[in-house]
C-alpha positions in Angstrom: 8.8 -24.9 -29.8 5.6 -23.7 -28.2 4.0 -20.5 -29.2 4.3 -17.8 -26.4 0.5 -17.5 -26.4 0.1 -21.2 -25.5 2.3 -20.7 -22.4 -0.1 -18.2 -20.8 -2.7 -19.6 -18.5 -6.2 -19.8 -19.6 -7.9 -17.8 -16.9 -11.4 -18.3 -18.4 -11.4 -21.8 -16.8 -10.5 -20.4 -13.3 -13.0 -19.1 -10.8 -13.1 -15.4 -9.9 -11.1 -16.0 -6.8 -8.2 -17.3 -9.0 -8.3 -14.3 -11.1 -8.5 -11.9 -8.2 -5.6 -13.5 -6.4 -3.5 -13.4 -9.7 -4.3 -9.8 -10.2 -3.4 -8.9 -6.6 -0.1 -10.9 -6.8 0.9 -9.2 -10.2 -0.1 -5.7 -8.8 1.9 -6.3 -5.7 5.0 -7.4 -7.8 4.7 -4.4 -10.0 4.3 -2.1 -7.0 7.3 -3.4 -5.3 9.3 -2.8 -8.5 8.0 0.7 -9.2 8.3 1.8 -5.5 11.9 0.3 -5.2 12.8 2.4 -8.5 11.7 5.4 -6.6 13.6 4.6 -3.4 10.8 3.1 -1.3 10.9 -0.3 0.4 7.8 -2.4 0.7 5.5 -1.3 3.4 6.9 2.3 3.5 4.4 3.9 1.3 1.3 3.3 3.4 3.2 4.2 6.5 4.3 7.5 4.9 0.9 8.2 3.6 -0.6 7.8 7.0 1.9 10.1 8.5 1.2 12.8 5.7 -2.5 12.7 6.8 -1.8 12.8 10.5 1.8 13.4 11.6 3.0 12.5 15.1 1.3 9.1 15.5 2.4 6.5 18.0 3.8 3.1 17.0 0.7 1.4 18.3 -1.5 3.8 16.2 0.4 3.1 13.1 0.4 -0.7 13.8 -3.4 -0.7 14.2 -3.9 1.5 11.1 -1.7 -0.7 9.0 -2.8 -4.0 10.6 0.6 -5.1 11.5 2.4 -5.8 14.7 4.0 -3.1 16.7 7.4 -4.8 16.2 6.8 -4.6 12.5 6.2 -0.9 12.8 9.3 -0.5 15.0 11.6 -2.0 12.3 10.0 0.0 9.5 10.4 3.2 11.5 14.1 2.4 12.3 14.7 1.8 8.6 12.9 5.0 7.6 14.7 6.9 10.3 18.1 5.8 9.0 17.0 7.0 5.5 16.1 10.4 7.0 12.4 10.0 6.2 11.2 10.2 9.7 12.2 11.0 13.3 10.9 9.7 16.5 10.4 11.9 19.6 9.0 11.2 23.0 5.3 11.8 23.5 5.1 15.0 25.7 2.3 13.3 27.8 4.0 10.0 28.3 7.8 10.0 27.5 7.9 6.0 27.5 5.9 6.3 24.3 7.4 7.6 21.0 5.7 9.4 18.2 6.8 9.3 14.6 7.1 12.5 12.6 7.9 13.0 8.9 11.2 15.1 8.3 11.5 17.6 5.5 13.0 14.9 3.4 10.1 12.5 4.3 7.6 15.2 3.3 9.3 15.7 -0.1 9.3 11.9 -0.5 5.5 11.9 0.1 5.2 14.2 -2.9 7.3 11.6 -5.0 5.1 8.8 -3.5 2.0 10.4 -4.7 3.5 10.6 -8.2 4.5 7.1 -8.0 0.9 6.1 -7.0 -0.5 7.9 -9.8 2.1 6.1 -12.1 0.9 2.7 -10.7 -2.7 3.7 -11.4 -1.9 4.7 -14.9 -0.1 1.4 -15.6 -2.9 -0.8 -13.9 -5.8 0.9 -15.7 -4.1 1.8 -19.1 -6.5 0.0 -21.2 -9.7 0.7 -19.3 -12.3 3.0 -20.8 -14.0 5.6 -18.5 -17.0 3.3 -18.4 -14.9 0.2 -17.5 -13.0 2.3 -14.8 -16.3 3.3 -13.2 -17.7 -0.3 -13.4 -14.5 -1.6 -11.9 -14.8 0.8 -8.9 -18.5 -0.1 -8.5 -17.6 -3.9 -8.5 -14.7 -3.4 -6.1 -17.0 -1.5 -3.7 -19.4 -4.5 -3.9 -16.6 -7.0 -3.1 -15.4 -4.8 -0.2 -19.0 -4.8 1.1 -19.2 -8.6 0.8 -15.9 -9.1 2.5 -16.7 -6.6 5.3 -20.0 -8.4 6.0 -18.2 -11.8 6.0 -15.7 -10.4 8.6 -18.3 -9.1 10.7 -18.2 -5.5 9.9 -14.5 -5.0 10.7 -11.8 -3.5 8.4 
């Protein structure tokens, strides 16, 4: 029987892109599990955080902010409305347009969400020293700068 250590891939042979992709994939999987344990579905945390920063946004504003289609936002909002996290109201300036507001339950869930995000950060960076954490932030800023340039300054 093979040793468990030999079953793990040797990432030292992979380029940085493979490591980056693998880390993102694992983080997303863990985030889904942790968020679901706290009663959140995938996609809800960024929407709730966006509303906590500026409540009463339109579906199109949320779609632009989250870089998804308005139909995706509509489905997310419907699900969150059923859960009691948000409510949709007509825009007073244009009643054809709906604005999304956090409910009292939604606002209390945002506090839970912040705790959950802190938990995720603790899990993700548990074995980092303060110096490594600062270095990671610096390197990620460089990566974001490189990708922003490659995308023509967007995002």
